[in-house]
C-alpha positions as CSV (number, residue, x, y, z in Angstrom):
1,M,42.4,102.2,98.9
2,T,45.5,102.9,100.8
3,R,46.9,99.2,103.5
4,G,45.6,101.1,106.6
5,Q,42.5,100.5,106.1
6,A,43.1,96.8,106.2
7,V,43.2,97.7,110.6
8,K,40.3,100.6,110.5
9,L,37.5,99.6,112.4
10,D,34.8,102.3,111.3
11,V,34.6,101.3,107.8
12,C,32.4,98.9,105.9
13,G,32.6,94.8,105.6
14,V,33.1,94.9,101.9
15,T,35.8,97.9,102.7
16,A,37.4,95.9,105.6
17,V,37.7,92.6,102.6
18,V,38.5,94.9,100.1
19,A,41.7,96.6,101.8
20,V,43.2,92.5,102.5
21,I,43.5,91.7,99.5
22,D,44.2,95.1,97.5
23,G,46.9,95.0,95.2
24,K,48.6,93.2,92.0
25,W,49.3,89.6,93.5
26,K,47.4,89.4,96.1
27,T,44.2,87.9,94.4
28,S,46.1,85.9,92.4
29,L,48.0,84.8,95.1
30,L,44.5,83.4,96.9
31,W,43.7,81.7,93.9
32,L,47.1,79.9,94.0
33,L,46.4,78.7,97.4
34,E,43.1,77.5,96.7
35,A,44.9,74.6,95.2
36,G,47.2,74.4,98.3
37,P,50.2,74.5,100.2
38,Q,52.6,75.9,98.0
39,R,56.4,76.7,98.4
40,P,57.4,80.3,97.5
41,A,59.5,79.1,94.6
42,E,56.3,77.5,93.2
43,I,54.2,80.7,93.3
44,R,56.8,82.4,92.0
45,R,56.9,79.6,88.8
46,R,53.9,80.5,88.5
47,L,53.3,84.2,88.2
48,P,55.7,85.1,86.0
49,G,56.7,88.6,86.9
50,L,56.6,88.7,90.1
51,S,59.6,89.2,92.2
52,E,60.8,87.6,95.2
53,K,60.9,91.0,97.1
54,V,56.6,91.7,96.2
55,L,56.0,88.0,96.7
56,T,57.5,88.3,100.5
57,Q,56.1,91.3,101.2
58,A,52.3,90.1,99.9
59,L,52.8,87.3,101.9
60,R,53.8,88.5,105.0
61,E,50.7,91.2,104.9
62,M,48.3,88.2,103.9
63,E,49.6,86.6,106.5
64,S,49.3,89.0,109.5
65,D,45.9,89.6,107.9
66,G,45.3,86.1,108.9
67,L,44.3,85.4,105.3
68,V,47.5,82.5,105.1
69,H,49.3,80.6,107.4
70,R,53.4,80.4,107.4
71,E,54.8,76.9,107.8
72,V,58.4,77.1,108.6
73,H,59.6,73.3,108.6
74,D,63.0,73.3,110.5
75,V,65.4,71.3,107.6
76,L,68.4,72.5,105.6
77,P,67.7,74.7,103.3
78,L,64.7,75.6,105.6
79,K,61.5,75.1,104.1
80,T,58.5,77.2,104.1
81,V,55.5,76.6,103.0
82,Y,52.7,79.3,102.8
83,S,48.5,78.0,103.1
84,L,45.5,79.4,103.3
85,T,43.7,79.8,106.5
86,D,39.7,79.4,107.5
87,F,39.4,83.0,107.0
88,G,41.3,83.1,103.5
89,R,39.6,80.1,102.2
90,R,36.4,81.4,103.2
91,L,37.3,84.8,101.3
92,S,38.1,82.7,98.3
93,V,35.0,81.6,97.8
94,A,33.2,84.2,98.8
95,L,34.9,85.8,95.8
96,G,34.0,83.0,93.6
97,P,30.9,85.2,92.0
98,V,33.0,88.2,92.0
99,S,35.1,86.3,89.9
100,D,32.0,85.3,87.6
101,L,30.7,88.9,87.5
102,G,34.1,89.8,86.2
103,H,34.5,87.4,83.5
104,E,31.2,87.8,82.4
105,R,32.1,91.8,82.1
106,L,35.3,90.7,80.4
107,D,33.0,88.5,77.8
108,R,30.8,91.6,77.6
109,L,34.2,93.9,76.4
110,A,35.6,91.0,74.1
111,A,32.5,91.1,72.4
112,E,32.0,94.5,72.2
113,Q,36.0,95.0,70.6
114,A,34.8,92.3,68.1
115,E,31.7,93.9,66.8
116,Q,33.7,97.6,66.9
117,A,36.4,95.5,64.6
118,E,34.2,94.0,62.7
119,Q,32.2,97.4,61.8
120,A,35.5,98.9,61.3
121,G,35.9,96.1,59.0
122,R,32.9,97.0,57.0
123,A,33.6,100.4,56.8
124,G,36.8,100.3,55.2
125,R,35.9,97.7,53.0
126,T,33.4,99.9,51.2
127,G,35.2,102.9,51.2
128,Q,38.1,100.7,49.2
129,V,35.6,99.5,46.7
130,E,34.2,102.9,46.6
131,S,37.4,104.4,45.7
132,S,38.3,101.9,43.0
133,A,35.0,102.6,41.2
134,S,36.1,106.2,41.2
């Protein structure tokens, strides 16, 4: 999906929403801002691996898409605080069931991997017993 999809009018509703949260960090940013207003430094501390440049770009895109509100306090040094807009909060709530489905999928994958590891372990033990009996 491309960033251009966020402004197209001739797409389905799901595409219109996915376009504004597409990217590695935007859903994490929504999740963090759900807890309340955050300063950029606080966000970076909570999301290791997120560079200042990428954070700024993502927040600016989310601001232009109406998901976050940027408030600059006129103090020295300047203090910038980001918070969710009403639309951002509504989107975050709407993504709750999607998140639940994602966790169900991850639980299922973990159970499948554990089962496969157990089967591989049994096969390995059976092979060791057979080779030591020879």
